[in-house]
Every structure is written in structure tokens, then in C-alpha cells.
N, CA, C and O atoms as a GROMACS GRO file, in nm:
protein
  648
    1MET      N    1  11.606   9.915  31.249
    1MET     CA    2  11.658   9.856  31.130
    1MET      C    3  11.799   9.803  31.144
    1MET      O    4  11.885   9.878  31.189
    2THR      N    5  11.832   9.675  31.107
    2THR     CA    6  11.941   9.624  31.126
    2THR      C    7  12.007   9.641  30.964
    2THR      O    8  11.949   9.611  30.860
    3LEU      N    9  12.133   9.692  30.976
    3LEU     CA   10  12.205   9.724  30.855
    3LEU      C   11  12.261   9.593  30.790
    3LEU      O   12  12.303   9.508  30.869
    4PRO      N   13  12.268   9.567  30.649
    4PRO     CA   14  12.336   9.454  30.596
    4PRO      C   15  12.489   9.455  30.597
    4PRO      O   16  12.554   9.371  30.535
    5PHE      N   17  12.545   9.556  30.670
    5PHE     CA   18  12.688   9.553  30.683
    5PHE      C   19  12.716   9.634  30.825
    5PHE      O   20  12.631   9.701  30.885
    6ASP      N   21  12.843   9.614  30.863
    6ASP     CA   22  12.873   9.671  30.985
    6ASP      C   23  12.934   9.827  30.950
    6ASP      O   24  13.037   9.851  30.887
    7PRO      N   25  12.851   9.914  31.002
    7PRO     CA   26  12.893  10.052  30.973
    7PRO      C   27  13.035  10.099  31.034
    7PRO      O   28  13.102  10.185  30.976
    8ILE      N   29  13.073  10.043  31.142
    8ILE     CA   30  13.196  10.073  31.176
    8ILE      C   31  13.319  10.025  31.089
    8ILE      O   32  13.419  10.093  31.069
    9ASP      N   33  13.296   9.894  31.040
    9ASP     CA   34  13.391   9.847  30.939
    9ASP      C   35  13.402   9.942  30.821
    9ASP      O   36  13.505   9.991  30.777
   10GLU      N   37  13.275   9.959  30.778
   10GLU     CA   38  13.289  10.056  30.657
   10GLU      C   39  13.350  10.198  30.687
   10GLU      O   40  13.420  10.257  30.606
   11ALA      N   41  13.317  10.248  30.809
   11ALA     CA   42  13.386  10.381  30.847
   11ALA      C   43  13.530  10.361  30.839
   11ALA      O   44  13.601  10.442  30.779
   12ALA      N   45  13.580  10.256  30.896
   12ALA     CA   46  13.716  10.225  30.888
   12ALA      C   47  13.786  10.213  30.762
   12ALA      O   48  13.896  10.262  30.736
   13ARG      N   49  13.712  10.142  30.685
   13ARG     CA   50  13.751  10.136  30.530
   13ARG      C   51  13.786  10.273  30.465
   13ARG      O   52  13.890  10.303  30.405
   14GLN      N   53  13.678  10.348  30.491
   14GLN     CA   54  13.670  10.499  30.418
   14GLN      C   55  13.795  10.567  30.497
   14GLN      O   56  13.882  10.627  30.434
   15TRP      N   57  13.798  10.556  30.636
   15TRP     CA   58  13.901  10.629  30.712
   15TRP      C   59  14.043  10.573  30.636
   15TRP      O   60  14.119  10.659  30.593
   16GLY      N   61  14.073  10.454  30.622
   16GLY     CA   62  14.189  10.420  30.561
   16GLY      C   63  14.228  10.471  30.433
   16GLY      O   64  14.345  10.482  30.398
   17LEU      N   65  14.129  10.502  30.362
   17LEU     CA   66  14.160  10.572  30.226
   17LEU      C   67  14.203  10.713  30.243
   17LEU      O   68  14.249  10.770  30.144
   18ARG      N   69  14.193  10.778  30.358
   18ARG     CA   70  14.222  10.901  30.386
   18ARG      C   71  14.332  10.931  30.479
   18ARG      O   72  14.408  11.026  30.462
   19TRP      N   73  14.339  10.841  30.587
   19TRP     CA   74  14.422  10.887  30.698
   19TRP      C   75  14.484  10.748  30.760
   19TRP      O   76  14.456  10.635  30.719
   20LYS      N   77  14.563  10.776  30.856
   20LYS     CA   78  14.623  10.662  30.936
   20LYS      C   79  14.545  10.642  31.060
   20LYS      O   80  14.447  10.711  31.088
   21GLY      N   81  14.594  10.536  31.138
   21GLY     CA   82  14.535  10.514  31.259
   21GLY      C   83  14.412  10.425  31.248
   21GLY      O   84  14.331  10.435  31.340
   22VAL      N   85  14.390  10.350  31.163
   22VAL     CA   86  14.270  10.277  31.126
   22VAL      C   87  14.228  10.191  31.247
   22VAL      O   88  14.111  10.191  31.287
   23PRO      N   89  14.338  10.110  31.312
   23PRO     CA   90  14.306  10.025  31.425
   23PRO      C   91  14.237  10.097  31.536
   23PRO      O   92  14.131  10.059  31.585
   24ALA      N   93  14.308  10.208  31.574
   24ALA     CA   94  14.264  10.288  31.692
   24ALA      C   95  14.131  10.338  31.666
   24ALA      O   96  14.047  10.328  31.756
   25MET      N   97  14.099  10.395  31.544
   25MET     CA   98  13.977  10.459  31.512
   25MET      C   99  13.873  10.349  31.510
   25MET      O  100  13.763  10.381  31.555
   26HIS      N  101  13.886  10.240  31.471
   26HIS     CA  102  13.791  10.118  31.471
   26HIS      C  103  13.768  10.088  31.620
   26HIS      O  104  13.654  10.083  31.666
   27ALA      N  105  13.875  10.068  31.693
   27ALA     CA  106  13.843  10.036  31.830
   27ALA      C  107  13.767  10.140  31.922
   27ALA      O  108  13.676  10.114  32.001
   28VAL      N  109  13.818  10.253  31.898
   28VAL     CA  110  13.743  10.371  31.978
   28VAL      C  111  13.596  10.376  31.923
   28VAL      O  112  13.502  10.371  32.002
   29THR      N  113  13.578  10.385  31.795
   29THR     CA  114  13.434  10.389  31.757
   29THR      C  115  13.346  10.255  31.805
   29THR      O  116  13.227  10.262  31.833
   30SER      N  117  13.415  10.148  31.808
   30SER     CA  118  13.341  10.021  31.850
   30SER      C  119  13.313  10.055  32.003
   30SER      O  120  13.200  10.034  32.048
   31LEU      N  121  13.398  10.098  32.069
   31LEU     CA  122  13.399  10.126  32.219
   31LEU      C  123  13.289  10.225  32.253
   31LEU      O  124  13.213  10.203  32.347
   32MET      N  125  13.278  10.337  32.175
   32MET     CA  126  13.185  10.425  32.213
   32MET      C  127  13.050  10.379  32.174
   32MET      O  128  12.953  10.409  32.244
   33ARG      N  129  13.038  10.307  32.068
   33ARG     CA  130  12.902  10.250  32.018
   33ARG      C  131  12.841  10.148  32.135
   33ARG      O  132  12.723  10.145  32.170
   34VAL      N  133  12.953  10.064  32.187
   34VAL     CA  134  12.909   9.969  32.268
   34VAL      C  135  12.874  10.036  32.408
   34VAL      O  136  12.795   9.983  32.486
   35GLN      N  137  12.934  10.146  32.432
   35GLN     CA  138  12.904  10.227  32.557
   35GLN      C  139  12.752  10.278  32.544
   35GLN      O  140  12.676  10.270  32.640
   36GLN      N  141  12.714  10.328  32.427
   36GLN     CA  142  12.589  10.369  32.418
   36GLN      C  143  12.481  10.266  32.434
   36GLN      O  144  12.378  10.295  32.497
   37LEU      N  145  12.499  10.144  32.377
   37LEU     CA  146  12.436  10.037  32.377
   37LEU      C  147  12.405   9.979  32.519
   37LEU      O  148  12.294   9.943  32.557
   38VAL      N  149  12.516   9.976  32.589
   38VAL     CA  150  12.512   9.916  32.725
   38VAL      C  151  12.442  10.019  32.804
   38VAL      O  152  12.350   9.974  32.873
   39GLN      N  153  12.464  10.152  32.812
   39GLN     CA  154  12.408  10.251  32.887
   39GLN      C  155  12.246  10.248  32.879
   39GLN      O  156  12.168  10.268  32.972
   40ALA      N  157  12.213  10.214  32.734
   40ALA     CA  158  12.074  10.222  32.723
   40ALA      C  159  12.003  10.099  32.784
   40ALA      O  160  11.897  10.116  32.845
   41ARG      N  161  12.052   9.985  32.773
   41ARG     CA  162  12.014   9.866  32.839
   41ARG      C  163  12.005   9.888  32.997
   41ARG      O  164  11.909   9.864  33.069
   42LEU      N  165  12.129   9.940  33.032
   42LEU     CA  166  12.145   9.953  33.200
   42LEU      C  167  12.025  10.050  33.231
   42LEU      O  168  11.952  10.013  33.323
   43ASP      N  169  11.993  10.167  33.168
   43ASP     CA  170  11.894  10.249  33.186
   43ASP      C  171  11.747  10.182  33.198
   43ASP      O  172  11.667  10.208  33.288
   44ALA      N  173  11.726  10.099  33.104
   44ALA     CA  174  11.620  10.040  33.074
   44ALA      C  175  11.580   9.932  33.200
   44ALA      O  176  11.468   9.911  33.247
   45THR      N  177  11.700   9.875  33.235
   45THR     CA  178  11.678   9.774  33.359
   45THR      C  179  11.655   9.848  33.489
   45THR      O  180  11.587   9.800  33.580
   46LEU      N  181  11.714   9.969  33.495
   46LEU     CA  182  11.707  10.048  33.618
   46LEU      C  183  11.593  10.142  33.627
   46LEU      O  184  11.557  10.184  33.736
   47LYS      N  185  11.535  10.178  33.514
   47LYS     CA  186  11.418  10.270  33.517
   47LYS      C  187  11.292  10.209  33.611
   47LYS      O  188  11.229  10.290  33.679
   48PRO      N  189  11.261  10.085  33.615
   48PRO     CA  190  11.158  10.039  33.685
   48PRO      C  191  11.188  10.069  33.848
   48PRO      O  192  11.098  10.081  33.931
   49HIS      N  193  11.304  10.077  33.875
   49HIS     CA  194  11.366  10.103  34.008
   49HIS      C  195  11.366  10.256  34.057
   49HIS      O  196  11.384  10.293  34.174
   50GLY      N  197  11.344  10.338  33.945
   50GLY     CA  198  11.356  10.483  33.963
   50GLY      C  199  11.500  10.533  33.968
   50GLY      O  200  11.526  10.646  34.010
   51LEU      N  201  11.594  10.446  33.923
   51LEU     CA  202  11.741  10.491  33.919
   51LEU      C  203  11.811  10.493  33.792
   51LEU      O  204  11.776  10.424  33.696
   52THR      N  205  11.915  10.578  33.793
   52THR     CA  206  12.002  10.576  33.682
   52THR      C  207  12.128  10.503  33.725
   52THR      O  208  12.146  10.482  33.845
   53PHE      N  209  12.210  10.467  33.638
   53PHE     CA  210  12.318  10.385  33.665
   53PHE      C  211  12.413  10.466  33.767
   53PHE      O  212  12.478  10.402  33.850
   54ALA      N  213  12.420  10.604  33.763
   54ALA     CA  214  12.502  10.677  33.849
   54ALA      C  215  12.447  10.682  33.984
   54ALA      O  216  12.525  10.686  34.079
   55ARG      N  217  12.328  10.683  34.002
   55ARG     CA  218  12.245  10.676  34.139
   55ARG      C  219  12.266  10.540  34.189
   55ARG      O  220  12.289  10.522  34.309
   56TYR      N  221  12.257  10.437  34.102
   56TYR     CA  222  12.284  10.303  34.159
   56TYR      C  223  12.417  10.274  34.204
   56TYR      O  224  12.434  10.201  34.301
   57GLU      N  225  12.522  10.329  34.137
   57GLU     CA  226  12.662  10.315  34.177
   57GLU      C  227  12.675  10.397  34.317
   57GLU      O  228  12.746  10.348  34.405
   58ALA      N  229  12.618  10.504  34.338
   58ALA     CA  230  12.626  10.584  34.459
   58ALA      C  231  12.572  10.500  34.559
   58ALA      O  232  12.640  10.475  34.659
   59LEU      N  233  12.449  10.448  34.545
   59LEU     CA  234  12.404  10.366  34.663
   59LEU      C  235  12.477  10.233  34.679
   59LEU      O  236  12.484  10.188  34.794
   60VAL      N  237  12.538  10.156  34.568
   60VAL     CA  238  12.626  10.047  34.594
   60VAL      C  239  12.738  10.103  34.678
   60VAL      O  240  12.766  10.038  34.778
   61LEU      N  241  12.804  10.208  34.654
   61LEU     CA  242  12.913  10.239  34.722
   61LEU      C  243  12.876  10.270  34.864
   61LEU      O  244  12.965  10.253  34.948
   62LEU      N  245  12.775  10.308  34.899
   62LEU     CA  246  12.732  10.332  35.035
   62LEU      C  247  12.703  10.213  35.110
   62LEU      O  248  12.723  10.202  35.231
   63CYS      N  249  12.646  10.108  35.021
   63CYS     CA  250  12.639   9.975  35.092
   63CYS      C  251  12.787   9.898  35.115
   63CYS      O  252  12.808   9.805  35.193
   64PHE      N  253  12.866   9.950  35.042
   64PHE     CA  254  13.009   9.883  35.074
   64PHE      C  255  13.075   9.944  35.202
   64PHE      O  256  13.168   9.889  35.262
   65THR      N  257  13.028  10.041  35.232
   65THR     CA  258  13.103  10.102  35.357
   65THR      C  259  13.047  10.043  35.495
   65THR      O  260  12.934   9.996  35.508
   66ARG      N  261  13.138  10.051  35.590
   66ARG     CA  262  13.100   9.991  35.714
   66ARG      C  263  12.968  10.054  35.782
   66ARG      O  264  12.872   9.988  35.824
   67GLN      N  265  12.982  10.188  35.785
   67GLN     CA  266  12.854  10.271  35.837
   67GLN      C  267  12.741  10.286  35.742
   67GLN      O  268  12.633  10.331  35.778
   68GLY      N  269  12.764  10.252  35.628
   68GLY     CA  270  12.650  10.289  35.528
   68GLY      C  271  12.650  10.448  35.490
   68GLY      O  272  12.557  10.500  35.428
   69SER      N  273  12.759  10.514  35.532
   69SER     CA  274  12.764  10.662  35.500
   69SER      C  275  12.904  10.694  35.458
   69SER      O  276  12.999  10.622  35.492
   70LEU      N  277  12.920  10.818  35.375
   70LEU     CA  278  13.032  10.875  35.326
   70LEU      C  279  13.031  11.019  35.309
   70LEU      O  280  12.923  11.072  35.283
   71PRO      N  281  13.135  11.091  35.321
   71PRO     CA  282  13.132  11.238  35.288
   71PRO      C  283  13.106  11.242  35.138
   71PRO      O  284  13.145  11.153  35.063
   72LEU      N  285  13.042  11.345  35.101
   72LEU     CA  286  13.022  11.362  34.955
   72LEU      C  287  13.146  11.386  34.877
   72LEU      O  288  13.145  11.356  34.758
   73GLY      N  289  13.252  11.437  34.932
   73GLY     CA  290  13.376  11.452  34.860
   73GLY      C  291  13.445  11.324  34.834
   73GLY      O  292  13.507  11.301  34.730
   74LYS      N  293  13.431  11.239  34.934
   74LYS     CA  294  13.488  11.087  34.925
   74LYS      C  295  13.398  11.006  34.826
   74LYS      O  296  13.448  10.919  34.754
   75MET      N  297  13.273  11.033  34.824
   75MET     CA  298  13.200  10.957  34.710
   75MET      C  299  13.249  11.018  34.575
   75MET      O  300  13.276  10.942  34.482
   76GLY      N  301  13.261  11.138  34.563
   76GLY     CA  302  13.310  11.196  34.421
   76GLY      C  303  13.436  11.116  34.390
   76GLY      O  304  13.446  11.062  34.279
   77GLU      N  305  13.531  11.106  34.481
   77GLU     CA  306  13.651  11.049  34.452
   77GLU      C  307  13.648  10.899  34.413
   77GLU      O  308  13.714  10.857  34.318
   78ARG      N  309  13.575  10.826  34.484
   78ARG     CA  310  13.564  10.681  34.449
   78ARG      C  311  13.458  10.652  34.337
   78ARG      O  312  13.460  10.543  34.279
   79LEU      N  313  13.373  10.740  34.309
   79LEU     CA  314  13.294  10.731  34.191
   79LEU      C  315  13.354  10.798  34.070
   79LEU      O  316  13.309  10.779  33.957
   80GLN      N  317  13.446  10.869  34.092
   80GLN     CA  318  13.545  10.937  33.995
   80GLN      C  319  13.449  11.012  33.908
   80GLN      O  320  13.439  10.992  33.787
   81VAL      N  321  13.369  11.113  33.986
   81VAL     CA  322  13.290  11.227  33.924
   81VAL      C  323  13.310  11.342  33.988
   81VAL      O  324  13.357  11.348  34.101
   82HIS      N  325  13.273  11.443  33.916
   82HIS     CA  326  13.282  11.584  33.974
   82HIS      C  327  13.209  11.611  34.086
   82HIS      O  328  13.102  11.552  34.102
   83PRO      N  329  13.251  11.693  34.172
   83PRO     CA  330  13.167  11.717  34.301
   83PRO      C  331  13.023  11.775  34.270
   83PRO      O  332  12.929  11.756  34.347
   84THR      N  333  13.012  11.837  34.170
   84THR     CA  334  12.860  11.900  34.148
   84THR      C  335  12.776  11.782  34.111
   84THR      O  336  12.658  11.776  34.144
   85SER      N  337  12.840  11.680  34.037
   85SER     CA  338  12.770  11.550  33.989
   85SER      C  339  12.713  11.470  34.120
   85SER      O  340  12.599  11.426  34.127
   86VAL      N  341  12.817  11.460  34.227
   86VAL     CA  342  12.794  11.386  34.345
   86VAL      C  343  12.664  11.465  34.412
   86VAL      O  344  12.567  11.400  34.450
   87THR      N  345  12.671  11.590  34.423
   87THR     CA  346  12.554  11.674  34.481
   87THR      C  347  12.442  11.642  34.429
   87THR      O  348  12.352  11.603  34.502
   88SER      N  349  12.425  11.650  34.290
   88SER     CA  350  12.305  11.618  34.224
   88SER      C  351  12.244  11.475  34.242
   88SER      O  352  12.123  11.454  34.253
   89ILE      N  353  12.351  11.368  34.243
   89ILE     CA  354  12.324  11.245  34.250
   89ILE      C  355  12.256  11.222  34.400
   89ILE      O  356  12.148  11.164  34.415
   90VAL      N  357  12.321  11.266  34.486
   90VAL     CA  358  12.282  11.262  34.631
   90VAL      C  359  12.142  11.333  34.650
   90VAL      O  360  12.054  11.272  34.711
   91SER      N  361  12.120  11.450  34.603
   91SER     CA  362  11.999  11.523  34.610
   91SER      C  363  11.890  11.439  34.549
   91SER      O  364  11.781  11.443  34.606
   92ARG      N  365  11.902  11.364  34.443
   92ARG     CA  366  11.796  11.286  34.379
   92ARG      C  367  11.772  11.169  34.483
   92ARG      O  368  11.657  11.142  34.517
   93LEU      N  369  11.872  11.105  34.531
   93LEU     CA  370  11.859  10.985  34.616
   93LEU      C  371  11.784  11.026  34.753
   93LEU      O  372  11.712  10.950  34.817
   94VAL      N  373  11.812  11.155  34.786
   94VAL     CA  374  11.737  11.212  34.925
   94VAL      C  375  11.596  11.231  34.874
   94VAL      O  376  11.507  11.190  34.948
   95GLU      N  377  11.560  11.287  34.759
   95GLU     CA  378  11.428  11.303  34.722
   95GLU      C  379  11.345  11.187  34.720
   95GLU      O  380  11.224  11.190  34.746
   96GLN      N  381  11.420  11.071  34.682
   96GLN     CA  382  11.364  10.942  34.659
   96GLN      C  383  11.354  10.869  34.798
   96GLN      O  384  11.282  10.769  34.806
   97GLY      N  385  11.424  10.917  34.910
   97GLY     CA  386  11.421  10.850  35.033
   97GLY      C  387  11.511  10.736  35.035
   97GLY      O  388  11.493  10.647  35.119
   98HIS      N  389  11.615  10.728  34.944
   98HIS     CA  390  11.711  10.637  34.953
   98HIS      C  391  11.836  10.663  35.025
   98HIS      O  392  11.924  10.580  35.044
   99VAL      N  393  11.838  10.795  35.066
   99VAL     CA  394  11.962  10.860  35.131
   99VAL      C  395  11.927  10.959  35.206
   99VAL      O  396  11.834  11.029  35.164
  100VAL      N  397  11.987  10.991  35.328
  100VAL     CA  398  11.964  11.117  35.397
  100VAL      C  399  12.103  11.177  35.419
  100VAL      O  400  12.207  11.112  35.420
  101ARG      N  401  12.092  11.305  35.435
  101ARG     CA  402  12.223  11.384  35.465
  101ARG      C  403  12.220  11.410  35.601
  101ARG      O  404  12.121  11.450  35.663
  102VAL      N  405  12.354  11.381  35.657
  102VAL     CA  406  12.368  11.383  35.794
  102VAL      C  407  12.487  11.469  35.840
  102VAL      O  408  12.581  11.476  35.762
  103PRO      N  409  12.494  11.525  35.938
  103PRO     CA  410  12.629  11.619  35.968
  103PRO      C  411  12.753  11.518  36.012
  103PRO      O  412  12.744  11.424  36.091
  104HIS      N  413  12.851  11.556  35.950
  104HIS     CA  414  12.992  11.470  35.989
  104HIS      C  415  13.007  11.481  36.130
  104HIS      O  416  12.992  11.586  36.192
  105PRO      N  417  13.037  11.366  36.180
  105PRO     CA  418  13.037  11.376  36.345
  105PRO      C  419  13.186  11.444  36.386
  105PRO      O  420  13.210  11.487  36.499
  106GLU      N  421  13.272  11.446  36.285
  106GLU     CA  422  13.404  11.516  36.330
  106GLU      C  423  13.438  11.638  36.268
  106GLU      O  424  13.509  11.722  36.324
  107ASP      N  425  13.384  11.652  36.140
  107ASP     CA  426  13.415  11.774  36.078
  107ASP      C  427  13.272  11.853  36.059
  107ASP      O  428  13.183  11.808  35.987
  108GLY      N  429  13.263  11.959  36.123
  108GLY     CA  430  13.141  12.052  36.121
  108GLY      C  431  13.105  12.114  35.998
  108GLY      O  432  12.996  12.170  35.981
  109ARG      N  433  13.203  12.104  35.900
  109ARG     CA  434  13.171  12.166  35.767
  109ARG      C  435  13.125  12.061  35.657
  109ARG      O  436  13.071  12.086  35.550
  110ALA      N  437  13.158  11.938  35.708
  110ALA     CA  438  13.124  11.824  35.602
  110ALA      C  439  12.981  11.775  35.629
  110ALA      O  440  12.922  11.795  35.735
  111VAL      N  441  12.929  11.704  35.517
  111VAL     CA  442  12.804  11.640  35.526
  111VAL      C  443  12.819  11.492  35.468
  111VAL      O  444  12.870  11.466  35.360
  112LEU      N  445  12.772  11.407  35.548
  112LEU     CA  446  12.766  11.271  35.501
  112LEU      C  447  12.652  11.231  35.427
  112LEU      O  448  12.547  11.285  35.460
  113ALA      N  449  12.647  11.145  35.329
  113ALA     CA  450  12.535  11.087  35.257
  113ALA      C  451  12.525  10.943  35.330
  113ALA      O  452  12.620  10.866  35.341
  114GLU      N  453  12.402  10.920  35.377
  114GLU     CA  454  12.382  10.788  35.465
  114GLU      C  455  12.275  10.724  35.380
  114GLU      O  456  12.184  10.789  35.329
  115ILE      N  457  12.290  10.581  35.365
  115ILE     CA  458  12.175  10.508  35.297
  115ILE      C  459  12.091  10.473  35.383
  115ILE      O  460  12.130  10.439  35.494
  116THR      N  461  11.960  10.474  35.349
  116THR     CA  462  11.846  10.431  35.425
  116THR      C  463  11.793  10.282  35.406
  116THR      O  464  11.844  10.218  35.315
  117ASP      N  465  11.719  10.237  35.466
  117ASP     CA  466  11.654  10.094  35.457
  117ASP      C  467  11.600  10.074  35.305
  117ASP      O  468  11.610   9.968  35.243
  118SER      N  469  11.535  10.204  35.251
  118SER     CA  470  11.478  10.208  35.128
  118SER      C  471  11.578  10.209  35.030
  118SER      O  472  11.551  10.160  34.921
  119GLY      N  473  11.692  10.259  35.052
  119GLY     CA  474  11.812  10.254  34.953
  119GLY      C  475  11.865  10.113  34.948
  119GLY      O  476  11.896  10.058  34.843
  120ARG      N  477  11.871  10.063  35.056
  120ARG     CA  478  11.944   9.912  35.063
  120ARG      C  479  11.836   9.832  34.992
  120ARG      O  480  11.878   9.748  34.913
  121ALA      N  481  11.706   9.844  35.008
  121ALA     CA  482  11.614   9.749  34.936
  121ALA      C  483  11.608   9.779  34.786
  121ALA      O  484  11.584   9.687  34.708
  122VAL      N  485  11.628   9.891  34.748
  122VAL     CA  486  11.619   9.920  34.611
  122VAL      C  487  11.741   9.869  34.536
  122VAL      O  488  11.731   9.822  34.423
  123VAL      N  489  11.870   9.880  34.609
  123VAL     CA  490  11.994   9.814  34.559
  123VAL      C  491  11.988   9.678  34.546
  123VAL      O  492  12.036   9.626  34.445
  124GLU      N  493  11.929   9.601  34.644
  124GLU     CA  494  11.906   9.453  34.633
  124GLU      C  495  11.816   9.412  34.502
  124GLU      O  496  11.842   9.321  34.424
  125ALA      N  497  11.718   9.488  34.498
  125ALA     CA  498  11.621   9.465  34.371
  125ALA      C  499  11.683   9.496  34.242
  125ALA      O  500  11.676   9.417  34.148
  126ALA      N  501  11.744   9.610  34.235
  126ALA     CA  502  11.802   9.659  34.101
  126ALA      C  503  11.908   9.564  34.075
  126ALA      O  504  11.914   9.519  33.961
  127THR      N  505  12.014   9.517  34.182
  127THR     CA  506  12.110   9.431  34.161
  127THR      C  507  12.073   9.302  34.102
  127THR      O  508  12.144   9.251  34.016
  128ARG      N  509  11.962   9.244  34.145
  128ARG     CA  510  11.908   9.122  34.094
  128ARG      C  511  11.861   9.139  33.951
  128ARG      O  512  11.869   9.044  33.874
  129ASP      N  513  11.813   9.253  33.912
  129ASP     CA  514  11.774   9.265  33.768
  129ASP      C  515  11.893   9.289  33.691
  129ASP      O  516  11.893   9.249  33.575
  130LEU      N  517  12.004   9.352  33.741
  130LEU     CA  518  12.128   9.371  33.658
  130LEU      C  519  12.198   9.248  33.651
  130LEU      O  520  12.244   9.219  33.540
  131VAL      N  521  12.215   9.173  33.739
  131VAL     CA  522  12.283   9.045  33.715
  131VAL      C  523  12.206   8.952  33.644
  131VAL      O  524  12.268   8.867  33.580
  132ALA      N  525  12.065   8.948  33.641
  132ALA     CA  526  11.983   8.875  33.540
  132ALA      C  527  12.020   8.916  33.395
  132ALA      O  528  12.044   8.834  33.306
  133SER      N  529  12.023   9.041  33.382
  133SER     CA  530  12.054   9.089  33.252
  133SER      C  531  12.203   9.077  33.199
  133SER      O  532  12.238   9.110  33.086
  134GLY      N  533  12.277   9.030  33.288
  134GLY     CA  534  12.437   9.018  33.255
  134GLY      C  535  12.501   9.152  33.229
  134GLY      O  536  12.585   9.173  33.142
  135PHE      N  537  12.442   9.261  33.329
  135PHE     CA  538  12.489   9.394  33.300
  135PHE      C  539  12.500   9.441  33.160
  135PHE      O  540  12.589   9.517  33.124
  136ALA      N  541  12.406   9.394  33.080
  136ALA     CA  542  12.392   9.439  32.935
  136ALA      C  543  12.528   9.390  32.851
  136ALA      O  544  12.567   9.441  32.746
  137LEU      N  545  12.584   9.292  32.914
  137LEU     CA  546  12.692   9.226  32.836
  137LEU      C  547  12.691   9.096  32.817
  137LEU      O  548  12.792   9.029  32.798
  138ASN      N  549  12.559   9.045  32.823
  138ASN     CA  550  12.528   8.900  32.817
  138ASN      C  551  12.582   8.833  32.666
  138ASN      O  552  12.581   8.711  32.650
  139ALA      N  553  12.620   8.912  32.578
  139ALA     CA  554  12.671   8.855  32.448
  139ALA      C  555  12.805   8.775  32.474
  139ALA      O  556  12.848   8.683  32.405
  140LEU      N  557  12.865   8.829  32.592
  140LEU     CA  558  13.010   8.769  32.603
  140LEU      C  559  13.000   8.680  32.724
  140LEU      O  560  12.930   8.706  32.821
  141ASP      N  561  13.082   8.564  32.710
  141ASP     CA  562  13.105   8.477  32.819
  141ASP      C  563  13.191   8.522  32.936
  141ASP      O  564  13.254   8.627  32.923
  142ALA      N  565  13.199   8.454  33.045
  142ALA     CA  566  13.285   8.498  33.155
  142ALA      C  567  13.424   8.525  33.113
  142ALA      O  568  13.474   8.633  33.144
  143GLU      N  569  13.497   8.432  33.040
  143GLU     CA  570  13.617   8.438  32.990
  143GLU      C  571  13.644   8.578  32.914
  143GLU      O  572  13.738   8.652  32.942
  144GLN      N  573  13.548   8.603  32.814
  144GLN     CA  574  13.552   8.732  32.733
  144GLN      C  575  13.531   8.851  32.815
  144GLN      O  576  13.579   8.959  32.781
  145LEU      N  577  13.460   8.838  32.923
  145LEU     CA  578  13.434   8.950  33.012
  145LEU      C  579  13.570   8.984  33.088
  145LEU      O  580  13.610   9.100  33.106
  146GLU      N  581  13.630   8.881  33.127
  146GLU     CA  582  13.756   8.909  33.202
  146GLU      C  583  13.868   8.960  33.107
  146GLU      O  584  13.951   9.041  33.147
  147GLU      N  585  13.868   8.915  32.988
  147GLU     CA  586  13.961   8.953  32.885
  147GLU      C  587  13.925   9.115  32.860
  147GLU      O  588  14.006   9.208  32.859
  148LEU      N  589  13.805   9.121  32.842
  148LEU     CA  590  13.770   9.274  32.820
  148LEU      C  591  13.824   9.361  32.927
  148LEU      O  592  13.891   9.460  32.896
  149SER      N  593  13.800   9.333  33.055
  149SER     CA  594  13.843   9.420  33.165
  149SER      C  595  13.987   9.425  33.154
  149SER      O  596  14.040   9.536  33.168
  150GLU      N  597  14.059   9.323  33.132
  150GLU     CA  598  14.206   9.320  33.132
  150GLU      C  599  14.253   9.411  33.016
  150GLU      O  600  14.342   9.492  33.039
  151LEU      N  601  14.198   9.402  32.895
  151LEU     CA  602  14.233   9.492  32.777
  151LEU      C  603  14.216   9.653  32.809
  151LEU      O  604  14.293   9.740  32.768
  152LEU      N  605  14.102   9.674  32.889
  152LEU     CA  606  14.080   9.826  32.917
  152LEU      C  607  14.159   9.874  33.042
  152LEU      O  608  14.166   9.992  33.075
  153ARG      N  609  14.224   9.763  33.114
  153ARG     CA  610  14.290   9.825  33.229
  153ARG      C  611  14.410   9.918  33.212
  153ARG      O  612  14.423  10.013  33.290
  154PRO      N  613  14.503   9.896  33.112
  154PRO     CA  614  14.609   9.984  33.077
  154PRO      C  615  14.567  10.136  33.042
  154PRO      O  616  14.633  10.234  33.076
  155VAL      N  617  14.450  10.142  32.970
  155VAL     CA  618  14.400  10.258  32.937
  155VAL      C  619  14.348  10.352  33.051
  155VAL      O  620  14.367  10.474  33.049
  156ARG      N  621  14.282  10.289  33.149
  156ARG     CA  622  14.243  10.330  33.259
  156ARG      C  623  14.363  10.368  33.372
  156ARG      O  624  14.349  10.455  33.457
  157ARG      N  625  14.470  10.293  33.359
  157ARG     CA  626  14.588  10.320  33.445
  157ARG      C  627  14.648  10.444  33.388
  157ARG      O  628  14.685  10.533  33.465
  158GLU      N  629  14.663  10.458  33.251
  158GLU     CA  630  14.725  10.569  33.184
  158GLU      C  631  14.659  10.698  33.212
  158GLU      O  632  14.718  10.806  33.210
  159ALA      N  633  14.535  10.684  33.237
  159ALA     CA  634  14.433  10.802  33.263
  159ALA      C  635  14.456  10.850  33.406
  159ALA      O  636  14.423  10.962  33.442
  160GLY      N  637  14.511  10.766  33.484
  160GLY     CA  638  14.519  10.797  33.619
  160GLY      C  639  14.416  10.738  33.718
  160GLY      O  640  14.402  10.775  33.835
  161ASP      N  641  14.352  10.651  33.663
  161ASP     CA  642  14.224  10.601  33.754
  161ASP      C  643  14.285  10.526  33.887
  161ASP      O  644  14.226  10.522  33.995
  162PHE      N  645  14.398  10.475  33.864
  162PHE     CA  646  14.474  10.415  33.987
  162PHE      C  647  14.626  10.403  33.963
  162PHE      O  648  14.699  10.357  34.051
   0.00000   0.00000   0.00000
């Protein structure tokens, strides 16, 4: 059901009657709502491929490497997720046949996640669908997408992403 008003605008109006910080509250509420919307659309696009966005990102990361493999710890760093999450993501990808675990050739304690031909094929198919869907941001043009990325960069920098 479509509302006849913007609920975030109304929340900001009500907020302003009680507290300060309306612009930040409005922005963060909008950002969180858009995150929900984008996540739902990405999940719907990836579901036919048997993937979540987290698993898709892991496969893409492995595709970007020279050897098609990385230590799980390095994957966690690059994906910016907790080691437990990486283990879970890789386990699901192993179950699906998109990744295999192999011993690290130089560090006997470490394990590498290595993408399989199946993993590469599913990345190609899923990527075609994500690109066709505009990554769930097709309401924005190229200039707006670039502007959005630049607007969010200082927040990511301040958080220590880079």
C-alpha cells in the first residue's frame, strides 16, 4: 500500500517538535529505509541463482584474484565482515559447489577458499541480472549514482573503511 505522504518527512516533522538534529535523523532514516529496499531487490535478483548478496560478493572477490583463491582471513578483511561470517559464507558456497577449501601452500595452518568453474559461471549469470536490474538503484542516473557514492565516502572514511 502506497501512503499519501512520505512517512520519513512526517517523522522528521514530529522529531523537530521535540528534539534537534532533524537533518541527520532524516538522512539516516532515509538511508536505512533505502538499504532495506535495495537489499530486498538484490536478494530477489540473486535468489534464482541460489545466492545471497554476501555469497555473491565472496565469489566476485575470488574472481578478482589472480589464482581464484584467498585465505579466509584475507576474505574477511576485504569483505569487511567478521571471521565467523566468512566461515559461514564459504561453507554455504562449498555446499553449493561454487568454492572448494584447499590447504594453503605456504602456511600449514591456513585454508584457502578457491572458486570453482561452477562458481565462476554463477557469478557471470548473477552479474548479468544485477547489471540489468541497475543493482536495485535504477531510479538514479549515472551522475546521481556517482554523487551518492561521493556523499557516502566521508562516512566510510571516518569509520575506518580505508
